[in-house]
C-alpha positions as CSV (number, residue, x, y, z in Angstrom):
1,M,85.9,138.9,89.8
2,A,88.8,139.4,92.1
3,N,91.7,141.4,90.9
4,A,95.3,141.9,92.1
5,H,94.2,144.7,94.5
6,T,91.7,142.4,96.4
7,L,93.8,139.2,96.6
8,T,95.7,138.7,99.8
9,L,98.5,136.2,100.3
10,P,98.5,133.9,103.4
11,A,100.8,135.0,106.1
12,E,104.1,133.2,106.2
13,S,104.3,130.8,109.1
14,G,108.0,131.0,109.4
15,E,111.3,131.1,107.5
16,W,112.2,128.1,105.4
17,S,115.5,126.6,106.3
18,L,117.6,123.7,105.0
19,P,117.0,120.3,106.7
20,S,119.6,119.2,109.2
21,R,122.7,117.9,107.6
22,R,122.7,115.1,110.1
23,K,119.2,113.9,109.1
24,V,120.1,114.2,105.4
25,G,123.2,112.1,106.0
26,V,121.4,109.4,107.9
27,I,118.6,109.3,105.2
28,G,121.4,108.9,102.6
29,L,123.0,106.2,104.6
30,I,119.7,104.3,105.0
31,L,119.0,104.6,101.3
32,T,122.5,103.4,100.4
33,E,122.3,100.5,102.8
34,S,118.8,99.6,101.6
35,A,120.2,99.3,98.0
36,L,123.0,97.1,99.3
37,F,120.6,94.8,101.1
38,T,118.4,94.7,98.1
39,I,121.3,93.2,96.1
40,F,121.9,90.5,98.7
41,V,118.2,89.7,99.0
42,V,117.8,89.4,95.2
43,A,120.9,87.1,95.1
44,Y,119.5,85.0,97.9
45,L,116.1,84.7,96.1
46,F,117.8,84.0,92.7
47,Y,119.8,81.1,94.1
48,I,117.1,79.5,96.2
49,G,116.9,75.8,95.3
50,K,119.9,75.9,93.0
51,S,122.4,74.1,95.4
52,T,123.4,70.8,93.9
53,T,124.5,69.4,97.3
54,G,123.2,69.7,100.8
55,P,122.5,70.7,103.4
56,Y,119.5,72.6,102.2
57,P,117.5,75.3,104.1
58,K,114.6,73.0,105.0
59,D,117.1,70.5,106.6
60,V,119.0,72.9,108.9
61,L,117.1,76.2,109.5
62,D,114.9,76.7,112.5
63,L,112.7,79.8,112.9
64,P,114.5,82.2,115.2
65,I,111.3,83.3,116.8
66,L,112.6,84.5,120.2
67,A,115.6,86.3,118.6
68,T,113.2,88.1,116.2
69,I,110.8,89.1,119.0
70,G,113.8,90.4,121.0
71,L,115.1,92.5,118.1
72,L,111.8,93.9,117.1
73,S,111.0,94.7,120.7
74,S,114.2,96.8,120.8
75,S,112.5,99.2,118.4
76,V,109.9,99.8,121.0
77,T,112.4,100.2,123.8
78,I,114.5,102.7,121.8
79,V,111.4,104.8,121.2
80,L,110.7,104.8,124.9
81,A,114.3,105.8,125.6
82,E,114.1,108.6,123.1
83,R,110.9,109.9,124.6
84,A,112.3,109.8,128.1
85,F,115.4,111.7,126.8
86,R,113.3,114.5,125.3
87,R,111.4,114.9,128.5
88,G,114.6,115.2,130.5
89,Q,114.1,111.9,132.3
90,H,117.7,110.7,132.1
91,N,117.4,107.8,134.5
92,L,114.5,106.4,132.5
93,F,116.3,107.1,129.2
94,Q,119.3,105.1,130.5
95,L,117.1,102.2,131.6
96,W,115.3,101.9,128.3
97,W,118.6,102.4,126.4
98,L,120.1,99.6,128.4
99,V,117.2,97.3,127.7
100,T,117.6,98.0,124.0
101,I,121.3,97.0,124.3
102,L,120.4,93.8,126.1
103,L,117.9,92.9,123.4
104,A,120.5,93.5,120.7
105,V,123.0,91.2,122.7
106,V,120.3,88.5,122.9
107,F,119.7,88.7,119.2
108,L,123.4,88.5,118.4
109,G,123.9,85.7,120.9
110,A,121.1,83.7,119.2
111,T,122.7,84.4,115.8
112,A,126.1,83.2,117.1
113,M,124.5,80.0,118.5
114,E,122.7,79.3,115.2
115,W,125.9,79.8,113.2
116,H,127.8,77.5,115.6
117,R,125.2,74.8,115.1
118,L,125.1,75.2,111.4
119,I,128.9,75.1,111.0
120,F,129.9,72.4,113.5
121,E,126.9,70.2,113.6
122,D,125.3,70.6,110.2
123,H,128.6,71.3,108.4
124,L,127.2,74.3,106.5
125,T,129.8,76.9,105.8
126,I,130.0,79.8,103.3
127,A,131.9,77.4,100.9
128,T,129.6,74.4,101.2
129,N,127.1,75.3,98.5
130,L,125.1,78.2,97.1
131,F,122.7,78.2,100.0
132,G,125.7,78.5,102.5
133,T,127.2,81.3,100.5
134,T,124.1,83.4,100.2
135,F,122.8,82.6,103.7
136,Y,126.0,83.7,105.5
137,S,126.4,86.7,103.2
138,L,122.9,88.0,103.8
139,V,122.5,87.2,107.5
140,G,126.1,88.2,108.1
141,L,125.5,91.6,106.5
142,H,122.6,92.2,108.8
143,A,124.5,91.0,111.8
144,S,127.3,93.4,111.0
145,H,124.8,96.2,111.0
146,V,123.5,95.1,114.4
147,I,127.0,95.1,115.7
148,V,127.7,98.6,114.5
149,G,124.4,99.8,116.1
150,L,125.2,98.0,119.3
151,I,128.6,99.7,119.5
152,L,127.0,103.1,119.1
153,L,124.3,102.3,121.6
154,V,126.9,101.2,124.2
155,L,128.9,104.4,123.5
156,V,125.9,106.6,124.0
157,L,125.1,104.8,127.3
158,I,128.6,105.2,128.6
159,L,128.6,108.9,127.7
160,S,125.2,109.3,129.3
161,L,126.3,107.7,132.5
162,R,129.2,110.1,132.6
163,G,126.8,113.0,132.2
164,Q,128.1,113.9,128.7
165,V,124.8,113.4,126.8
166,T,122.7,116.5,127.2
167,Q,119.5,117.9,125.5
168,A,121.9,119.4,122.9
169,H,122.4,115.8,121.7
170,A,118.7,115.1,121.1
171,E,119.1,114.9,117.4
172,H,122.1,112.5,117.8
173,V,119.9,110.2,119.8
174,E,117.1,110.5,117.3
175,M,119.4,109.6,114.4
176,L,120.7,106.6,116.2
177,S,117.1,105.6,116.8
178,W,116.4,106.0,113.0
179,Y,119.4,103.7,112.2
180,W,118.1,101.1,114.8
181,H,114.7,101.1,113.2
182,F,116.3,100.5,109.8
183,V,118.2,97.5,111.2
184,D,115.0,96.1,112.7
185,G,113.1,96.7,109.5
186,I,115.7,95.0,107.4
187,W,115.5,92.0,109.7
188,I,111.8,91.6,108.9
189,V,112.8,91.3,105.2
190,V,115.7,89.0,105.9
191,F,113.6,86.8,108.2
192,T,110.8,86.6,105.6
193,V,113.2,85.8,102.7
194,V,115.5,83.3,104.5
195,Y,113.3,81.6,107.0
196,I,109.9,81.7,105.4
197,I,110.2,81.9,101.6
198,G,113.7,80.2,101.4
199,R,112.6,77.1,103.4
């Protein structure tokens, strides 16, 4: 039987340190925003089919396939940008970052065209019925997050082109990437709820 004199403790691999405040902050933001989106998604699901007047989702909603492919593809391009940045390939980083921005612009453009059609051709506004209220609230909440992400992406690109984004900013780039993946992940939920279940 082993005793205290024969037991050895494993060598410590390194000192423990607190996690980055930036990472903790972004995780907190993502959790908070997830709770907010959950409230909007539950409200949308609760009010499905309860509008007493039209138009109804099946009458006016088309599947935004190309916009969805574009937005989800931007998760791939931002990963490629982040990898290029960590390797010090700044031109490649800027290229993939720009592609991410363009994909975000395509998504927002498609959303704007959808809203224009819904408002001016199908006469669906936020005040039309319960569907209109919950649709614009949920999809608009997501679009506002895409806009915030897009502004940050553009700002990083401008600073990078001016040579002001260095390896010291690697964690900043990573955190923005986390936020962008969150926005894309939320879109999968919104797309499923609004355009698949809700129709």
